[in-house]
C-alpha positions, 0 to 999 in steps of 0.5 A, a space after each residue: 803179833 796178840 800172843 795166843 795166850 791173850 786170845 786163849 783168855 777171851 775164848 776160854 772165859 767166853 762164858 764169863 765175858 758174857 754173864 758179866 756184860 749181861 749183869 752190866 747190861 741189865 742194869 746200864 739206866 739207858 736200856 729200857 728196862 721196863 720193856 724187858 730184856 730178852 736175855 737169850 737173844 741179846 746173848 746171841 748177839 753178843 756171841 756173834 760179836 765174839 765170834 767176829 772178835 775171835 776171828 780177827 784176833 786170829 787173823 786180819 779180817 777185811 773191813 768189808 766183811 765187818 761192814 756186812 756182819 754189822 749192817 745186818 746186826 743193825 737191821 736186826 736190832 732195828 727190826 727186833 724194835 730195839 733203840 739204836 743207843 741200846 746197840 751202841 750200850 752193848 757194844 761199848 759195854 762188851 768191849 769193857 768186860 773183855 778188856 777187864 777180864 783179860 787184865 784180870 788175869 794179871 800175868 803182864 809183869 814184862 815189857 812185851 806182855 804189857 805191849 801185847 795187851 796194848 796191842 790187843 786193846 788197839 785191836 778191840 777198840 777199832 773192831 768194836 768201833 767199826 761194830 758200832 758204826 755199821 750196826 747204826 749204818 744198818 739200824 738207820 737204813 731200814 728206819 729210813 726205809 720205812 719212813 720213805 715207804 710211809 712219806 714221812 721222811 722229809 726234813 730227815 733226808 739230810 740227817 739220813 742222806 742218800 739211801 743210794 749212796 748208802 746202799 751203794 757203799 754196802 753193796 760195795 762191801 759185798 762185792 769186795 768180800 766176795 773178791 
């Protein structure tokens, strides 16, 4: 099990993590910087992501819960008119900053502590990979719905896949979470 010390670092350094993340995020070349960054909104999104990260570090959280949480975040990003690459970039940078902050604590001098750091990294990678996937799924589902409503889906139908199948998967997430 991951050392409580590592999870405490993440909790204790939460503000620092968010500030470092925002700095990196604003400096990235992929962001549509000319449109500005609503710092409060983006930090709010990343705080939700950190809440989930804290929770998954403390106990196992089902993939269904992650599916529900992150498809909702993807939907909110879409409705806020952000590009999908902005979501992916934001989540990737947050993972990087978390690992940098934890590693910079510098107390890793035994094999057990290094193993715990590796365990934390593995959980972080899994969490953020799922976050990216489900956020993109929620984002795409909203984009597809708008395109279908306007009758412009056409050749992109293969790209998006069948709505019924995707929504069935998302609904299964909801049913599994209720159990």
